[in-house]
N, C-alpha and C positions, 0 to 999 in steps of 0.2 A: 881266500885261495892262496899259502905260501908254499915255499917249498926251501929242505934244506940240505947241503953241500958237505960230505964227509970230507972230514978235516980243516974245519971251515967252524969256527964258535959261535959265528957270528947269528943275530935272531933280531926280527922287527918288536922294536922298542914301540914304536909310535903308534899311534890308535888314530883310527879314523872311524870317525863313525860317520852319517845320513838319516838326515829325520824327515819324510815327505809325509805331510800333515794337506789334510783338505777338508773342507763341511759343505755339505750338499747342499741343495737347494731348502729339504726334505728333515734337514738336521741325522746326513748320517753320520757315524761313528768315523774317527778320525784314524790313520793304520799306517802305524811309524813300520819304517824297514832299516833296521844298524844290521853293522858289519862291522865286523870285532876282530882282525887279525893276532896273532900270536906265532907262539910258537908253533903250532895247526890253525889249520883252518878252521872256524869255524861257521855257520852261514844256519842262521834261523830265521825259525817261519814269518812271517808278521801278524803282528796280534792286535787285536782290537784292543786302544786304550780304557781305563777303566774309566769309569766317570769322572772322578777327579783330574784325570788327565787329557775330557775332550777339550779342545783347542778352539775361543767362542770366539768370536769375532767381536771389534771392541769400538766404540762409534770414538771415532777422534774428527776432533767440531775444524781441524785446519787441513784437513785431506780435501781438494778437488771435490769430489762426489759431496759431504756434507757443507760443500758450500753452497754448493750448489743446489742443493737440495735445501738447505737454507735458503737463498735466495730465492728460488719460488715457491717457500711457501709466505717469506713476506710480500714477496710481488701479490700472489692471492692472495693477502690477509690485505693487503694495500688495498686490489680490486676489489674485493667487498666491502673496505671502511668508506669507500670514496662512493662504491655503488649505494650507501646506507646513506650517507651524508647529503649524498645528492637526490634521494629518493624525501629525505627530514628537508633538505633545504625545499623542494618541487612541493610539497605537502604544507612547509611555511606555508612558502609563496602562494599555493593554492587558498589555503583558510585566512591569510587577513585578506588575498580578491576580494574572497568570500565573504568578510568581517566588513571591506570599506564599500560591498557594492550595497551589501544592509542597512550600513549607515547612511550611504547618500541618497536613498532609496526612500530612510527613515523620512534624514531629514529634509528632503522634496514633497514628504505626505508634509510634516507639518509645515513646512513653507507653504503651501498651495493650502494648509486648511486656515494659518495663521491672517494670509496674502479674503479669502474665504472672507471668515470674521471681521478684516478689517472693511475689507468693502461691503458688507451687509453694513454694517456700522456708517462708517459713511453712508452710504445712501440712505438709512435711517436718519441722519444728523442732517443730510441734505433737507428730505423730503419734511423732517420736527421743521427747520428753519424755512423750507417753502411757504409753507403751512402756518405759523409764524407771520411772514412778512403778510401772505394774503388777508389774515386774521386783520394786521396790523390796521392790512390797504385798504379794508371794509373800515373798519372803525374809523380811518383819518374820513372816506367817502360820505359816513354817518352825519361824519361832526360838521363838513362843506354840508353835506345836504339841508342838515338842521340851520346851520349859520346861513343858508340862500334862503331859507325857507321861513316867512317871516310868517309872523303870529295873527292872524284875525278874526276880527272883531266878531261876533254870534248873532247877525242885527242884518239888517239889508244891509248898509255900506261892506262890511267884514264881506258878506256872501256876493257883492255886485266888484271888489277890490279880490278876491282868491280867484273870481271866473277871468277877472280878466287874466292875474298870474298865472291858471292853466290855458288861456289858448294861448298866450305868450308865444310858450313853450310847444302848442303843435302849429305853430299860426295859424289861426285865426283872428282877424280881422274884426274887430270893436272899440267900441270907447266905454267912457264911465258912463258920458249921457246919455247914449243910445244904447245900454241894457236900464239903464234909471227911468229911460223915459217910453216903455214900450212894457218896463215891470210897469208902469203907472197905471196905463191904458189897461193890461189885463189882469193882470190880478192886485193893485193898490197896494201891492205888496207883501198878499198875505203867500205865506209859501204854501198853505195845503186848501189855499182852491181851487176848485170844479165845480167845469159848467156840467149841468146836467139838462137843459133844454137845447145844442141849437145840435146842428143837423148829426153833428159826430159822437153826440151821447144820444143820437137817435137807433142810429148805429152799433151805439152799444162801447165807442172807446171815447169815453168825453176829455176831452181837452182838462188837465189840471199842472198845478205850478205855477206857481212864480211867472212864466211866461206859457200856461197855456198850449201847454203840448202834449198831443197825444199820442199814448201808448207803441203805435208804430215808430213812428217818428224820432222818440226818443230812442226806441230800442236801435234803428239806424244808427242815427249821430250818434250816440253815445261816448263821450271820451275815454277811454282806458286810465283809469286810474281815479276815477272819482265815480260815487257808489250809484251803484247801478237803482237808481229809482227817484222814483218819478216826483217824488213830492220833496227828497233831498233838494235845497236849494241851487247847491253851488253847480250841482251836475244835472241840472232841468237848468240852468242859466246859461252852461258849458255850452248841452245839446243842443240848445236853437239858435243859438250862437250860431254854432255847427252847420246847422240846416240854415240857417237864414246868408251863412257866406255863399252855402252851396248854391238855392235858389237863388240868390240876391246881389248874391258877394260882400255880403256887411247885412249885419244886424242891425248898420244905422240905415239906414235903406230904408 
């Protein structure tokens, strides 16, 4: 708005402009209002800016808002990254623990198997050693027994001596002379002698052998380790001496 006073040549040479611009949240058009004073007052209506004249918001990295936004994004990314890192570390730790546990279980199983095999081997070796020791002891005992057992002649003298050897082991008293004297009286030294005429023969149990022993007496006084045969000279002598020791104290009596 302007006014001219008559008689004065003064005019307004200075131009004042004012521009108001705004950007709406949904992209409304920018508006501008221009006032241009001159020789006459001219007032124009506001018009919408053309597409090329629209004011656009530009990103300024140095602005407080931009810095706050950047800081927020960085913090979120850092939090997400830290969470992912912690989860990865936890998973790696769990996997390592599971692997270690499986390895420990496998080792324990292998150790148990190895121990069982070692125990079985040791047991087998101990049994084999014990069996070998037993066989050696039996062999030694047999050798000693053979060494201690004299060889007797297969005749009257040998029979008497072998009978005395067995009688000594069983604590049956008697002497060489006592056996020999009774043998001569009963059978004259014939191991196959038999009495078929006395009362024993009549009763069906004839006397037989070197010392003429009837079967019931031979059976009752037979000594283990000798032949179970009345006609066997050694078995006959030992059984008769055992009977005499029980009945008379000794064959010598």
